[in-house]
C-alpha atoms as one frame of an Amber mdcrd trajectory, in Angstrom:
protein
 105.995 118.128 115.427 105.461 121.548 114.041 103.115 122.466 111.230 106.129
 122.511 108.879 106.452 118.738 109.072 108.804 117.092 106.580 107.827 114.016
 104.596 110.352 111.975 106.595 108.679 113.115 109.838 105.250 112.207 108.435
 106.512 108.713 107.577 107.993 108.319 111.060 104.671 109.397 112.598 102.839
 106.867 110.404 105.211 104.066 111.434 104.813 104.937 115.127 101.020 105.001
 114.678 100.996 101.534 113.073 103.155 100.150 115.881 101.159 101.692 118.730
  97.660 101.045 117.340  98.100  97.739 115.466 101.442  96.334 116.698 102.659
  96.439 113.087 106.376  96.696 112.384 106.994  98.627 109.168 109.241  96.712
 106.762 109.005  99.329 104.002 106.995 102.459 103.275 106.873 104.369  99.990
 104.983 107.648  99.720 102.610 107.669  96.741 101.176 111.123  97.458 101.880
 113.672 100.158  98.840 115.919 100.490  99.811 117.205 103.930 100.267 120.976
 104.064 100.674 122.995 107.236 100.101 119.831 109.275  96.761 118.979 107.629
  95.877 116.564 104.827  96.374 112.970 103.715  99.574 110.976 103.355  99.041
 108.111 100.857 101.567 105.278 101.138 102.260 101.752  99.977 103.805  99.728
 102.757 104.787  96.281 103.879 104.215  95.501 107.533 105.036  92.568 109.756
 103.040  91.226 112.696 104.459  88.241 114.507 106.747  87.511 111.562 103.894
  87.440 109.038 104.216  90.097 106.322 101.471  91.782 104.305 101.359  94.543
 101.671  99.000  97.506 102.080  97.986 100.816 100.618  97.233 103.202 103.488
  95.914 106.743 103.789  96.836 108.614 106.974  94.790 111.733 107.719  96.720
 114.411 109.606  95.183 117.293 111.555  97.519 119.717 113.310 100.409 117.321
 112.508  98.717 114.411 114.315  97.152 111.333 112.732  93.396 111.387 113.251
  92.280 108.647 110.829  93.609 105.712 108.849  92.092 104.007 105.818  93.752
 100.855 104.500  93.423  98.405 101.630  95.276  95.110 101.274  97.350  94.960
  98.070
């Protein structure tokens, strides 16, 4: 990704991150706030994920640095 990352690309990166780090399949993801500029900042989303067929609803904050996710904070909804 370049530093001019679109919101759709940020969401795709977040979904890939959830799959690779937590084995979560993203059922839905809605952006609440996109604070990422020039590849840096926080993407705040509400999402529903599935693990082994069990679904849960979350609010998650993905921190991006140089267009890569470097941190994730999450709260069950």
